[in-house]
N, C-alpha and C positions, 0 to 999 in steps of 0.2 A: 525622707522614703527611708521606709525600713530595712534593713539589711538584708532581710531573707526580700524582701522584691529587688532589691539590688541582683542578688542571685539568681534572682529568677529572671530578669529580665536579660540580664549579661547571658545565663544560660538557653535564651530564646533570639541575640542577636548568634551568637555563635551558631545553632542549630540552623538559623536562616543562611548564612552563607556556606554551612555542610552543603544544605540540599543546593544552593544558591551554583556554589561548585561543581556540584553532582552532574547539574543540568548543563552546565557549561561544558565538562567532561565528556559527557554523552552525546553530546552537537557535534562536539569534534574531532575524536578518537570512535566514536562506535556509528558511525552513520548515520544516526539520529535525526530524521528529517522529519519534520509536520508537511503533511501533503495542502495540497495548495488549492483553490478555486480558480480554474481557468476562465479568462473574463472576452479572450479573444479569439474562444473557438466557440461555433456553435452547436450544444447539446445532437449528439445523433441517434438514427433509431438502428442503425445494422453494426456487428463489432465487426473486427478484421483480426484474421492474421497474425504474427507480426509479424512486415519483415524489414528487411537490413535497410537503414538510412544509408546511402552511397555516398556522403563527404566522412564517414568515423568507421574504423573497422570497430566491429563485435559493436553496434551499438545498435538498438529495435527500436521501433514504435506500434503498438498495439491499441486496438478501440476495440475494452469492452461495453456491451451494454446485461445491466440488470433488469431481467423482466422477469415476471411473475411465470412461472419459478425455475428460473435456470438463466445461468449466464453464456451471454455467445460474443464471443466464442467458447465454450465448456473447455479448450484445451489450446491450450498456450505453450510451444516450444519455443526451447531457445538451448543456444552453448551456453558451458559451465562459464564463468566469468564476464560473458556478457552487461552492459547494459541495458533496460530496455525501460522506454516513456511509456507507460502504465498512464492511458485515457480514461476516463470510466465517467457512464453516464446513466442515467435510469428513463424506461421509456414508459411508466405508472407510477410506483411508489419508492417511498424510501428504501435502498437496502443497505445494508453493509458490505465489505468485502476483506473479509480477514486471511491471512493465507496463513494458515499456520507456520508457527516454527521460525515466521521471521516476524520484521518490525513494521510489516505490512497492513494499514490496515486504515483501508478509504469509506468512504461514504458516497453513494448513490444517490444523487438528489435530485428527483422529474426538475429540467430546464435549465440543469446546470451541468457544466463538465469540471472532473478531478482529477487531476494527476499528480503521480509521484512516479521519483526515478529509481528502480532498483536494483541493486548487484547479484545474483546470485552464483557466489563461488563451487556450494557442493551440488555434485549429481545426484539426482533421485526427483520424485516426486511429489509437490508440494502440494495439498488440499485448497481448494477455497472455499470460504462456509461466508453465507450471509448470515451477518450476527442483529441484525434487524427483523424483527415481527411485521413478515411483508405478507401474511394470507395463512390461508389453512395449510400450505404443502412448505411451508415456509423450511422447515423441519428434510426435506429434498433438496433444497437450492443448493446445488456443490459443483465447484470443479477443480482443473488443475491448471498448475503451470510447471511442466516437466523441462528441466534439465539435463539437458543428454550432448556427449560429443556427438551423435551420431546426426543431431539436428545442422550441424556444419555439412556434413557431406547432403544434407536433404532442401540445400542450399542454395 
């Protein structure tokens, strides 16, 4: 093997180790998690506003349905620091579920339920956008997650 080939191979191995290390650091330190497909729940056709899980403080569950050209419910309101178990299903075609400013990025597939647990500490309004082309009014498909300390008073 030529000297240049050895340098290129060593550089490639070092870069692979750096990239693998970056993935491990992101997964352990920054809460980057892969969304999962839930197999023990049947797909649902109606969304539900977030409800508090009685067994744990500051833990909520919401069921969201993506359909042409809206999210049901269109707004999810939770208090800051709450963990939200987000279940997503589609009523018609493949949709995307991207929350601006976060690492929440799910796919809504007909006949399947997608799940991700999220925690939003900063108060504000986070826009939900569909990132998969789902028809002529796709650009109008949006929703919001509102993180507000007043959500505690309403519950």
